[in-house]
N, C-alpha and C positions, 0 to 999 in steps of 0.2 A: 546569438543571444538566446538564452533559455526562455521558454514561454513564461509569461506572467499570469497571475490569476485571471486577469481580464481575457487573455488569450484562451485559457482553459474554458471560461464561461462561454465565450463565443463559439468554441468548438462544440461544447455540449449543446448549446442552443441550435447550432447547425445540424446536429444529430437528432433534434427534437426531444432532447432529454431534459426533464424537469428536475431542478435542484432547489434547495434552500440553503443559504449561507448565513452563518452566525459569526460575528466577530467577537474576539475576546483577547485578553492579554496573551502574549506569546508563551507557549508551553514547549517543554523539551522532553518530557517523559509522560508515560501513561498516568502516573500519580498526579502530576501537575494538571493534566487534561481533565482528570476526574474532578478537580477542585473548581474549574472554570466553566464546566459545561452545564451545571445546574440540572434541570430536568429534561435535557435534550433526549428525546426518545430514540430507540433503535439500537443497532449494534455498533460497538466501539472497538477499535482494533489496535494492535501493535503491528508495526511494519518493519521487517528486518531486511536490510540490504546485505546480501551475502555473496561471497566469492569462493569458488572452490580452488583447490591448489592447481588445477589445470587451466584456470582462468575463466571458467563459466560464471555468469552472474545470475543471481536469483533475487527476486523481491517476494518475500513471504508475508502474506497478509492474513493475520490470525486474530481470533478473539483476544481482547486486551489482557485477560488474566490467564490465558493458556500457557503453561510451561512447555517449552519445546526442547526436546532432547536432540541436540545437533547430530549425534551419531545415528539416531533413529530416522531423522529427517533425511540425512545423507543417503541412507539405504533406500528410503521411500522414493527418492527422486533420482537415484542412480548417479549421484554426484561423487566427486572426490572429496577429500577432507574439506569441511566448510569453515570459514571464518568470516567475521564482519568485514565488509568492504571499507576501505579507507575513505575518509571524508573527501579527499581529492578525487577519487574514482566516482564517488556518489555525485559530486558536482559535475564532473566531466561527462558521465553517462546519463544521469537523470536530471541534471540542471538544478538540483536542490541542495540545501544544507542539512546537516544532521538536525533532528528535531522537526523537520518538515517532510519526512519520508511518507510517501503516499502512493497508492496505485495510480493516481492522476498524473504522476511524474513521467509515466511512459510517453506522454505527449512530447517529451524531450529526447526520447531514445529513438532517434531516426534510423540508427543502424540495426535496431532490433536485437540488441546484445543481451537484454535482460529477459529472463523467463519469469513470468508472474505465477505464483502459487497462491490460490485462494483456499482458505479453510472452509470446508463444507458447512461446519456448524455456524460460522459467521454469516453465511449466506441465508440462514433461516430467519435472520432479523430483517425487518423492513421498517424504516429505512436503515441504510448503512451510513456511517459518518467518517469522513476523512478530511485531512487538511487539503485545501485547494492551492497547493504549491507554496503555502506560507503557514507557519505555525501560529499565526495570529488570527486564524479563522477555522471554522469547521463547516464542511459542506455535506448535506444529506442527499442521498441518492438511493434509488431502489436497487436491489441486487441485480435484476435483469438489465437495468440501464447501465450499471457498472460494467457488466460483462459486455454489453453492446459497445460501450465506449472503448474498452480494452481491445476488442476485436477490430473496431474501426481504426484503432491506432496500430494494428498489426501485431497485437500481443494476445493471442488466444490463450487464456489462462488454463493452467492445470488446476483442477478442483480436487482437493484431497482431504481426507479425514485426518487432520493434524493431531487429533487427540491420541492417535496410535503412536505418535512420536513422543508423547509425554513421558517423563521419567517415571519409573515404577516405584 
């Protein structure tokens, strides 16, 4: 069984990581998230679950309005041709549904199949805001604590300047 938000919060508490969670109507896109978050401070993201043609899996966590050039990203990370991972693969690997993609989902990647890429510009915001395994809530966490969580889950993230992959 995939972890539930309560399991995530227990894990974070066990790591002595402080968070704050705000519930809201379920959202499926960045545009929808902007309408329900009100004045929630900090960095907001888009999270892309990608697969390359050789089968490698990637979770790209970038500033919500950043345009990402897939060819440029592929070159930056040394991947084969990238495409979006199927919803079935997302559920199988990260235990979540589309609309709930979040770096917190690595709690379900026990086989360490997914490489996490964090946008360096996103990490300049404090706090950062992500879905806590459900798209009906947003959890705020400091950048350092996000990285500590990812490392505790065996996912040492790649931190890249994703603006260099933006279309020209």
